Structures are given as structure tokens and as C-alpha cells.
Residue, then its C-alpha position, 0 to 999 in steps of 0.5 A: m532542445i525544444a521550448g528550453f527543454d533539453f530532452s537528451l537529459l532523459a535519454y535512456d543511456s548515459p549521460g541521460w538519466g532515463k534509465a535511472l528514472l525508469v529504475g526508480a519507477l520500478q522500485s516505487v511499484k515494488l514498494a507499492a505492491g509489497g506494502y499494499a500486500l502487507g496492508i491487506v494482510i494486516g487489515t484482514v487481521g485488524a478487521a477480524c480482531k475488531l469484529y470477532g476478537s476479545s475485548i483486549l483485541k478489539d481495543l488494541a485494533e482500535i488504538y492501532t487504527t486510531v493512531i494510523r489515521a490521526v498521525p500524518e503518514l510521513v511522521l509514521m514512516l519516520l517512526f516505524y523506520y527509525a524506531g522499528t529497525d532499531l527495535i529489530s537490531r536491539l532484539m537480535v543483540s538480546l537474543g545473542y545475534e549480531r545487529v542486522d541492517v534491514n534491507g531497504l526494499l524490505a524496510g520500506i514495504l514494512v513501513l508502507g504495510a504498517v501505515m496502509g494496514g490501518y486504513a485496510t482494517e476499516v475498509l475490510r471491516g465495513a465490507i465484511r459487515a455489508v455481507p447479508h447476515g442471513q447468508i452467514e447463518a445459512a452457511r452455519a446451519f449447513g454445518m460449515s466451519p468458521l474458516m470455511v464460512f469465511r472462505r466460501v461465503t464471506l469473502p466472495a460476498m465482501i469483495p464487491h463492497a471492499l474493491p472500491g475502498m481498496a482500489n483507492l488505497w492502492m492509489i494512495v500507497t503508490k503516491d506514499t512511496a514518494l514520502l520514502a525519499v525522505i528516509g533515503f529510499s531510492e525510488l522515483t522521487l529521490v532519483t528525480r531530485q538527484a537528477a535535477s540537482a545534478t543538471r539544474a533541469y528541475f522542471l523537466f525532471f519533475l515533469a518527467a516524474g509526474a508523467l510516470y506517476l500518471v502513467l501508473t495511475l491510469t494503468s491501475n485505473i484500467i486494471l482495477r475497473l476490470v477486476e471490479r467489473r468482473s467481481r460484480r458479475g451476477l449482481a444487481p446494479a447499484a441504484g441510479 
């Protein structure tokens, strides 16, 4: 025990809670990675709808991003989780199947992805618009199909513009995994709360959880900076 802290409570083996905290941290990383990947997919579709879609698709994408940015994340997560899982079960029953229990990890990824997709839509839309139009026109003049233009010209050129915003979204989604504790997902925050309640060592465990989140953030920062530096190879440095 050091300065009032009983660090034996953080031991990896029982009766310590170290293993439970690490498993919770790993669960948080899984949720963040899955939600982030899904958010990129949704954001790509949303950006395409806003830039190239029909008037109906543009309006739907605008409504989606407006709702996502206007309503607090916790409210959206509660809405998507309870209403979404209920709608899926009702749909399965209407099709003649039994009600399904959505896997906790999958449900968490879907909820995070739906929330992150709204922000990713705007980041990717801005990155696409930052690509010089002359490059796209030149690719079309060479007879490239729209898909080939996107894959060979737009996508490589937009990545440097999108990375800062997408890196920020990764930081946001890793922290938003803590909100899923409210709906009972066994991630780092929920495990920390359970450990603190069982041992009454609230300060110790929440300090440990903060340290784990900090390690995740610092590691992510290093990786994201390397990726951003690599994506900007050959580009002129920014002014100033």
C-alpha cells in the first residue's frame, strides 16, 4: 500500500482486478475500431450522396448529418440501441423468424458507427471538395470511368485532406465507448465502475482507467502521425 493506495487490487490475478481492466480496455478498442470502420463506410456513402446524389438522397443525407450533430451522443446511442434492436426483432418476427438477441459487441459497433458516420460524412465531403477539379477533369478526359476516377485520382488526393479530421474522429470514438457503459456494455468504464463499487477504491480504479485511456490515446497519436506523414510524402509543406 503506497500513499493510501492498495495497488494489490490492480494485480493481474484474482483477487486483483488487473485482468478485468485489461479485458475491458481491449473490449473498448474493439468497439472503437469496429464503430470507426463502420463510420467510415457510412461517411463515404453519405458524402457521395451529398456531392453526387439526387435531390432526395442529398436531403436524406442532410437530415441524417443534422440530427447526428444536433442530438447528444448519449441520447443517440440510447435511441439507436433500444429502438434499433427492437426494430430488428420486429422485422424478423414479421418475416416469420424468431426474435433475435443482437450480440453486445455487434450492437455497440452499430451504435457507434451510426453516430460516427454523421461526422465522417462531413469530413470526407470536405476532403473530396478539396481535390483540385482539374485533376478529375483530366482523368475523365483520358476516358476513365467514374469508379476508376474515384479510385485512382480522388481517393489518393483526398486522403491527406481527410486524415486530420478522421484522426480527430478516432479520438472521439475511443472516448465515446465509455458512454456505452450506460446501456450495459462491458467495456473499460463499466468494468472500472464494478471494480470500484466492489472494493470502494474509487479513486484508484478510475485513476487506473484514466491511465489506460491515456496510453491508448498516446499510442493512437503516434500511429496517426506516422500515417499522416506518409500520406503527405511528395506534397508541398503547408504554409507557415
